[in-house]
C-alpha positions in Angstrom: -10.1 -22.1 49.2 -11.3 -19.9 46.3 -9.5 -20.3 43.0 -7.8 -17.1 41.9 -9.4 -15.7 38.8 -7.0 -15.5 35.9 -6.0 -12.0 34.9 -5.5 -10.3 31.5 -1.8 -10.2 32.4 -1.7 -14.0 33.0 -3.0 -14.5 29.4 -0.5 -12.1 27.9 2.3 -13.8 30.0 1.3 -17.2 28.6 1.9 -15.9 25.0 5.2 -14.4 26.1 6.4 -17.5 27.8 5.8 -19.6 24.7 7.9 -17.1 22.6 10.6 -16.9 25.2 10.9 -20.7 25.4 11.2 -21.0 21.6 13.9 -18.3 21.6 15.8 -19.9 24.5 15.9 -16.7 26.6 17.5 -16.8 30.0 15.4 -16.4 33.2 17.1 -13.0 33.8 16.2 -11.8 30.3 12.7 -13.0 30.7 12.3 -11.1 33.9 13.6 -7.9 32.3 11.2 -8.3 29.4 8.0 -9.1 31.3 8.2 -6.8 34.3 7.0 -3.2 33.7 9.7 -0.6 34.2 7.4 1.8 36.0 3.8 1.9 37.2 1.9 4.9 38.5 -1.5 5.0 40.2 -3.1 8.3 40.7 -6.2 9.7 42.5 -8.1 12.2 40.4 -10.6 14.5 42.2 -13.0 16.2 39.8 -15.6 18.9 40.5 -18.8 17.7 38.7 -21.3 20.0 37.1 -23.6 19.8 40.1 -20.7 21.1 42.3 -20.0 17.8 44.1 -16.5 16.2 44.1 -15.9 12.7 42.7 -12.6 10.9 42.9 -11.5 8.6 40.0 -8.6 6.3 39.9 -6.1 6.5 37.0 -3.0 4.6 35.9 0.0 5.0 33.6 2.1 1.8 33.1 5.4 2.1 31.3 6.3 -1.4 30.3 9.5 -1.1 28.3 11.4 1.7 26.5 14.5 -0.1 25.3 13.6 0.5 21.6 12.4 4.1 22.0 10.2 6.3 24.1 7.1 4.8 25.7 4.0 4.8 23.5 0.5 3.8 24.3 -3.2 4.9 24.5 -5.2 6.3 27.3 -8.4 4.3 28.0 -11.6 5.6 29.8 -13.6 2.5 30.7 -15.1 0.9 33.9 -12.7 -2.1 33.4 -9.6 0.0 32.9 -8.0 -1.3 36.1 -4.4 -1.8 36.9 -4.3 -5.4 35.6 -5.8 -4.5 32.2 -3.6 -1.5 31.8 -0.5 -3.5 32.6 -1.4 -6.2 30.1 -2.1 -3.7 27.3 1.2 -1.9 28.0 3.1 -5.1 27.5 1.2 -5.9 24.3 2.2 -2.4 23.0 5.9 -3.3 23.5 5.6 -6.4 21.3 3.4 -4.5 18.8 5.8 -1.6 18.2 8.7 -4.1 17.9 6.8 -6.3 15.4 6.0 -3.2 13.3 9.6 -2.1 13.6 8.6 1.3 15.0 11.1 3.1 17.3 8.8 3.1 20.4 8.4 1.1 23.6 5.2 0.1 25.2 2.9 1.9 27.7 -0.8 2.3 28.5 -2.9 4.6 30.5 -6.4 4.3 31.9 -9.1 5.7 34.2 -11.8 3.5 35.7 -15.0 5.2 34.6 -17.8 5.2 32.0 -17.1 8.3 29.9 -20.7 8.4 28.7 -21.9 9.3 32.2 -19.8 12.5 32.2 -20.5 15.8 30.4 -17.9 17.3 28.1 -17.0 19.8 30.7 -16.5 17.1 33.3 -14.3 15.1 30.9 -12.3 18.2 30.2 -11.6 18.7 33.9 -10.9 15.0 34.5 -8.4 14.8 31.6 -6.6 17.9 32.7 -6.3 16.7 36.3 -5.1 13.3 35.1 -2.5 14.9 32.8 -1.2 17.0 35.6 -0.9 13.9 37.8 1.3 12.0 35.2 3.0 15.0 33.5 6.4 14.2 35.0 6.3 10.9 33.1 5.4 12.4 29.7 7.4 14.1 27.0 8.0 13.8 23.2 11.1 11.7 24.0 9.8 10.0 27.1 6.2 8.9 26.9 3.7 9.9 24.2 0.0 9.1 24.9 -2.7 8.5 22.2 -6.5 7.9 22.2 -7.9 4.5 23.0 -11.3 3.1 24.0 -13.4 5.9 25.5 -11.1 8.7 24.4 -10.6 10.6 21.1 -8.9 13.5 19.4 -10.6 16.0 21.7 -9.2 14.1 24.7 -5.7 14.4 23.2 -6.2 18.1 22.6 -7.0 18.7 26.2 -3.9 16.6 27.3 -1.7 18.5 24.9 -3.0 21.9 26.1 -2.6 21.0 29.8 1.0 19.7 29.2 1.8 22.8 27.2 0.6 25.1 30.1 3.2 23.3 32.3 6.1 22.8 29.9 5.5 25.1 26.9 3.9 24.3 23.5 4.9 20.9 22.2 2.4 19.1 19.9 4.6 16.0 19.7 3.8 15.1 23.3 0.6 13.3 22.2 -0.7 11.7 19.0 -4.2 11.3 17.7 -4.9 15.0 18.0 -7.2 17.1 15.8 -5.6 18.0 12.5 -6.0 21.7 13.4 -3.7 21.2 16.4 -1.0 19.1 14.7 -2.7 15.8 14.1 -2.0 13.7 11.1 -4.3 13.1 8.2 -5.5 9.5 8.2 -4.9 9.0 12.0 -8.6 8.5 12.9 -9.1 5.7 10.4 -5.7 4.2 10.7 -6.4 1.2 13.0 -9.4 0.1 10.9 -7.5 0.8 7.6 -4.5 -1.2 8.8 -6.7 -4.1 9.7 -8.2 -4.1 6.1 -4.7 -4.1 4.6 -3.8 -7.2 6.7 -7.0 -8.9 5.8 -6.6 -8.3 2.0 -3.1 -9.8 2.0 -4.2 -12.8 4.2 -7.2 -13.6 2.0 -5.1 -13.7 -1.1 -2.6 -15.9 0.6 -5.3 -18.2 1.8 -6.9 -18.4 -1.6 -10.1 -16.6 -0.5 -12.2 -14.5 -2.8 -12.2 -10.9 -1.7 -15.1 -9.5 -3.6 -18.3 -10.4 -1.9 -16.7 -12.2 1.0 -19.0 -12.2 4.1 -17.7 -10.3 7.2 -19.1 -10.1 10.7 -17.9 -7.2 12.9 -18.2 -7.4 16.7 -17.9 -3.8 17.9 -18.7 -0.6 16.1 -16.6 2.1 17.8 -13.8 3.8 16.1 -12.0 0.7 15.0 -15.0 -1.4 14.0 -16.8 1.4 12.2 -13.7 2.5 10.2 -12.9 -1.1 9.4 -16.4 -1.8 8.1 -16.4 1.4 6.0 -13.1 0.7 4.3 -13.8 -3.0 3.9 -17.2 -2.2 2.3 -15.4 0.2 -0.1 -13.0 -2.7 -1.0 -15.9 -4.9 -2.0 -16.2 -7.0 1.1 -19.8 -7.7 2.2 -20.5 -6.8 5.9 -23.3 -9.1 6.8 -23.5 -8.4 10.6 -22.4 -5.7 13.0 -22.9 -5.8 16.8 -22.4 -3.5 19.8 -23.3 -3.5 23.5 -27.0 -2.8 22.7 -27.7 -5.3 20.0 -26.7 -6.5 16.5 -28.0 -6.0 13.0 -27.7 -8.7 10.2 -28.3 -8.7 6.5 -27.1 -11.7 4.4 -27.0 -9.5 1.3 -24.8 -7.0 3.0 -25.5 -4.0 5.2 -25.5 -0.4 3.9 -22.4 0.6 5.9 -22.4 4.3 5.1 -26.1 4.5 6.3 -25.3 2.3 9.3 -22.4 4.5 10.3 -24.6 7.6 10.1 -27.3 5.9 12.1 -24.8 4.8 14.8 -23.3 8.3 14.9 -26.8 9.8 15.7 -28.1 7.0 18.0 -24.8 5.8 19.5 -25.8 2.2 18.7 -26.5 0.0 15.7 -29.6 -1.4 17.5 -32.7 -0.3 15.7 -31.2 0.2 12.3 -33.8 -0.7 9.7 -31.5 -2.0 7.0 -31.3 -5.5 8.4 -32.7 -7.9 11.0 -32.2 -6.7 14.6 -30.9 -9.4 16.9 -29.2 -9.8 20.3 -25.6 -8.8 20.8 -24.5 -12.4 21.3 -26.1 -13.5 18.0 -23.1 -12.1 16.2 -21.2 -15.2 17.2 -23.6 -17.5 15.2 -23.7 -15.5 11.9 -22.3 -17.5 9.0 -19.3 -15.5 7.6 -15.9 -15.9 5.9 -14.2 -13.5 8.3 -15.0 -12.7 11.9 -13.7 -9.4 13.3 -13.7 -8.9 17.1 -13.3 -5.1 17.3 -14.5 -4.4 20.8 -13.4 -5.5 24.3 -10.9 -8.2 25.5 -11.9 -11.8 25.8 -14.8 -11.7 23.3 -13.9 -15.1 22.0 -13.9 -17.8 24.7 -14.1 -21.6 24.9 -17.9 -21.2 25.1 -18.3 -19.7 21.6 -15.0 -20.6 19.8 -16.1 -24.2 19.1 -19.1 -23.2 17.1 -18.0 -19.8 15.5 -19.0 -20.2 11.9 -16.1 -18.5 10.1 -13.0 -19.3 8.1 -10.7 -16.6 9.5 -10.5 -14.5 12.7 -9.1 -11.0 12.3 -8.3 -9.5 15.8 -9.0 -5.8 15.5 -9.4 -5.4 19.2 -6.7 -5.8 21.9 -6.5 -9.3 23.3 -10.0 -10.4 22.1 -9.3 -14.2 22.2 -8.7 -16.2 25.4 -5.9 -18.9 25.3 -8.6 -21.6 25.4 -10.4 -20.1 22.5 -7.2 -19.7 20.6 -6.4 -23.4 21.1 -9.9 -24.4 19.9 -9.7 -22.3 16.8 -6.3 -23.7 16.0 -7.7 -27.3 16.4 -10.5 -26.4 14.0 -8.1 -25.1 11.4 -9.3 -21.5 11.6 -6.3 -19.1 11.3 -6.3 -16.2 13.8 -4.5 -13.0 12.6 -3.3 -11.6 16.0 -4.0 -8.2 17.5 -0.4 -7.0 17.8 -0.3 -7.2 14.0 -3.9 -6.5 12.9 -4.5 -3.3 15.0 -1.0 -1.9 14.5 -2.3 0.7 12.1 -3.1 3.1 14.9 0.4 3.2 16.5 2.0 3.2 13.1 0.2 6.4 12.0 0.8 7.8 15.5 4.5 7.3 14.7 4.0 9.3 11.5 2.2 12.0 13.4 5.0 12.3 16.0 7.6 12.4 13.1 5.6 15.2 11.4 5.4 17.2 14.7 9.1 16.9 15.3 9.9 18.0 11.7 7.1 20.6 11.7 6.2 19.3 8.2 2.8 17.7 7.4 2.2 14.8 5.1 -0.7 14.3 2.7 -3.3 11.6 3.6 -2.2 9.7 0.5 1.4 9.5 1.7 0.2 8.5 5.2 -1.9 5.6 3.8 0.8 4.5 1.4 3.4 4.4 4.3 0.9 2.6 6.5 0.3 -0.1 3.9 4.1 -0.6 3.4 4.8 -0.9 7.1 1.9 -3.2 8.0 2.2 -5.4 5.0 5.9 -5.9 5.7 5.1 -6.9 9.3 2.4 -9.3 8.0 4.9 -10.9 5.5 7.4 -11.3 8.4 4.8 -13.1 10.5 3.8 -15.4 7.6 7.4 -16.3 6.9 8.1 -17.0 10.5 4.9 -19.1 10.9 5.8 -21.2 7.9 9.4 -21.6 8.9 8.7 -22.6 12.5 5.4 -24.5 11.8 3.6 -22.3 14.4 0.5 -20.1 14.5 0.4 -16.5 13.4 0.1 -15.4 17.0 3.2 -17.4 18.1 5.1 -16.1 15.1 4.2 -12.4 15.8 5.0 -12.7 19.5 8.4 -14.4 18.7 9.4 -11.6 16.3 8.4 -8.8 18.8 10.1 -10.5 21.8 13.2 -11.3 19.9 13.6 -7.6 18.7 13.2 -6.2 22.2 15.6 -8.8 23.6 18.2 -7.9 21.0 17.9 -4.2 21.8 18.5 -5.0 25.5 21.6 -7.0 24.6 22.9 -4.2 22.3 22.5 -1.6 25.0 24.6 -3.7 27.3 21.9 -4.3 30.0 22.9 -7.9 30.3 
């Protein structure tokens, strides 16, 4: 009999179970915390530019809203299936709780490669998807945001389509263009928050910040902004990889030039400011900090045992398998977990939502200052818990998030 392949939700459940055991939660409470409150699967017919009809499958999973309205990105990717969306929705629940943001967790996704569609086709797809899930959305119900394969333009289309049905309401989505009510600093927020966490952690670990070698796996929105901001802070980005290849330079890459090259060519492969290598070579580059900033399960038991780094900074969602996590722990390599490190995006989404409700915009300086305050406070809470309990940063972060959601359930009188 074939062995059932382990799912993304299984991996997330494993982390949750460890936290629940340490907290001594009852079976009933655990069931309330782990099961999504609502899941929707929709069929999305779209007329393509050549006049044929294609049907795509989309999802919106609302995991938990006990601490506030659902919050979570919309992902356009071939692997954005129901299992992945469900796992990411639960991670958002723990992330918002860890960062002490008054949101719950949700996630959306459509199974497709957005690079194979024209802008007009993506517009029609996004509007049809929004119409299919609009009864779940609202500024006090569920607030989508951009994720992998989507961007500010996607959110503008979603906001406009929702507005045609329910009236103008910019607070129904975040990550919008600034001209339509978006927040200054939102585009760079996830990468910037990751840099804030890294700077604090390096000081705590006694690592020299200036000139420290960093390898970045993934150069989309998160990876590119992280690299740019880290470069400005004096860190040395020695390697960057994407799906098409990697580029390495032990003296440090010219990140502004690389970002411009990647914007024009949609890849870092072929950049002349360093040695061009295979994508997988990023896992063998000597570095002080390794930053997975792409897809899930990048670090596995196959590469974790030889990864030549001192610290792993998880800028992507769920980039480390449980087996790789165990190996890195045994090697004494601290892993700064995703629900802390990439929390800058949802934090500034919270600021954007707040600005929309108040109809009063903040300066980028205020946004960045507030982001630093929030994410550093969360980092300090994780470090304190890890030292007190003698556990890993991931275990500490999950325990804080799960405990806060469980407490909210108790206070509401659900159990």
